[in-house]
N, C-alpha and C positions, 0 to 999 in steps of 0.2 A: 802723022798719018802712018809712017812705017812702024813707029812704036806701037800704035794701036792695033795694027795688023798682027804684030808679033805677040802682043798681049792676048789678042783673040785666039791666035793659034795655040798659045801656051794653055789657055783655059780650056780649049777644045781637047787637047792631049790629056790634061788632067782629068777632064770629064770622062773621056774614054777609058782611062786607066781605072778610075773609080768604078765605072760600070762593069769593067772586066772583073775586078776583084770581088765586087758584089755578086756578080753572076756565078762565081766559083763557090760561093757559100750555098749549101743545101738549104731547102726550105725548112722552116721551123717545124718541130714536131707538132702534129695536129693540122698543119697546113699541107703536108705532103708526107709520103712514106719514104723514110731514109733507106737508101740502097746501101747496105753494108759492104757491098763489093765495089762501090764507086762513090766515095766521098773524100774530100781533101783532108789529109791527116792534120793539117793546120787550121781546121774550122774553129769557129767561136762556139764553145760548148755552152757557155752561159746563154748565148743567143739561140742556140738550138733548142734549149729547154725553156726559154723565156715564156712562151704562151702557156705551156703546161703548168708551170709553177704558180700561175695566177688562178688556176681552177681550185675549187673546193674539193677536198677529199671525201670520199663516200665508200659505201660497201663495195662498189664496183670500180673504184678509181682511187689511185694514190700517186701523189708526186711530192718530192721535197728535194732540197739541197742542204748539205751539211759540211762543215769543216772537219777534216780528219786530223787527229793529233797523235803524236807518239810521246812516250815518256821515258826517254833515255837519260840515264845518269841523274834521275830525279827531277828533270826539267820537262815542262810541258811545251811542246813545239808543234805548230801547225805545219803539216807536211803536204796536204792535198785537199781537194774539194770533191765531194761525191754528189752526183746528180742521179735521181732515180725517178722513173715513171712506170706505172703498171696499171693495166685496165682489163676489164672483162672483154672477151672476144666480141661481145655484142656492140661494143663501143668503137671497134675498128682497130686495125693494126698500126704500129708505130714504125716498124722497120721490116726488111726482108733481106734474105740472102739466097740468091738463085730461086729455088722452088719453095723455100720455107719462109713462112711469115712469123713475126714476133710481136707480142703484145706487151712487152716490157723492155726497158733498156736502162742499164746502169752505166754511167760514165765517171771516170776518175780524172781529174785534171790537177796540174800543179797550181801554185798560188797565183800564177799569171794567166790562168785559163788555157794553158796548152794541154791538149789531150794526152793522157798517159795510157788509158785503156778503156775499152768498152766490154760490157758483158750482157748476155741475154740468154734466155732459155725458152723452150716452147714444147708442147706436145708434138710428137712427130713419129709416125709409124716407120717400121723397118724399111719398107719399099721407098718412102720419101727420103730417109737418111741415105740409103744407097744411091738414090738419084742425085742428092746433093753432093756426095763424095765424088760421084762420077763427073759432075759438071766442074767441080773445083779442080779435079785432076786434069781434066781436059784443058782448063784455062792456065793452071799454074804448074803442072807437072806432078811428079811423085812427091808425096809428103813424107815427113818423118812420122813413123807409126809405133806407138807403144800401148801396151795394156797396163795401166796403172792400178786399177782396181777391178774387182770382179764384175763382169757383165758390161764394162765400159771400155772402149778403145779410144785413144786420143790420136788425132790426125793434125799435124802441124805443118804449115807452110811459111817459110821465112822469105818475105819479099824485100824489095829495096827499102821501103820506108815503114813497113808495118809487118806484123806477123798475124796470121789468121790460125786460130786453133779451135777445132771442132771436137767435141766429146760426144761420141755416138754410143747408143745403148746396143752394143753388139759384141760378139766374141769371135776370135779367129777360129777357123775350122782346124781340124786335126792336123792336116798337112802343113798348113801355114805355121801352126805353133811348133810342129816337129822340125820344120826347116828354118826357123827364125835364126838370126845372127845376133848373138848377145841378147840385148833387151829389145831389139828391133824386129818388127813384123814386116813381111813383105807387103807394100801397098797394093801390089797387083794380085796378092794371094786372096784366098776366100775368106769371107766373114759371114757369120751366121746369127740369126736372131736367137737371143738367149731363151732357153726354155725353163728358166728357174723362177718364173713368176706365176701368179695366179692368172686365170683366163681373162679377168677384167683389168689386168695391169695396163696403165697408161704409159706409153713409151715417150721418152724425152730426148732432146738433143740440147747441148750446152755449147755456146759460142763465146769465145774471147778474142778480141782484137787488141793487140799491143802496138803502141808507138815504139819502134825500135830504139829511139833515142832515150827511152825511159825504163828499159828493161832492168838495168842495174838498180835504179832508184826504186822500182817496184819490189825487187828482191830485198832491198835493204830496209825499206820504210813501210811497205804496205802489202799485206797479204789478204786478198779478197776471198772470202770463204762463205758468204752468206747463203748460197744455195747448196753448200756441202760438196761442191766440185771445184776445188781450188785450181786455178790455171797452173800448168806445169811449166814454169818459166825456164827450167833447165833442159828442156827438150831440144833446144837448137843452139846451144852455145858452140864454141869452136871445136870442142871435143865430141860433140854429138852430131856426127854426120851420118845420114842414112847410108847403109852399105849397099842399098839397092839403087 
């Protein structure tokens, strides 16, 4: 009788633990909108994309997974797995960060399905980009800020388990640029909408989220540049501390 009660209690505890861990997993893409500000870094990426990979590709929709190889010293070696989904806005969004919605999502994992990084991009007007930065600064504090390429400024937040990097289509104002310290811009300084485009230019924002445990591996093995805006992994090493 005592043994039976102990067994029942053990099974109950196991059931509670399984429910707890299952509840920590975000809903699969297509079943819910992934909150890029609130997901476990240890999520199952293959599970996240599972439903989307079963769908047929079309003019308005694309999804795939593929193994990434490198070719060092003449040898072909599998180093990661890439998952990608992209859809027309009419089909609904896959993810969001604060006030900005995303209709595509690329994830890179190691060969054991551990998330290394996520990337996405979307059309986003200047006012919405400023609102996004304001909300991120309110939650995480001052970012590391650099202007890597013309008309784009990179804002990087190093958190405990991940790094959030936002590339915004804006330029520092004259005073910010004049008073910058080294390569760093003042995150509280002014930023302006670039005037170097045609009137019908579509403004964009690029987002990268890194698992901090894999930054070195990403530097050595994998450089993501599909959208032309490669993440700047060296923005937040031990030597790059924001002077502000």
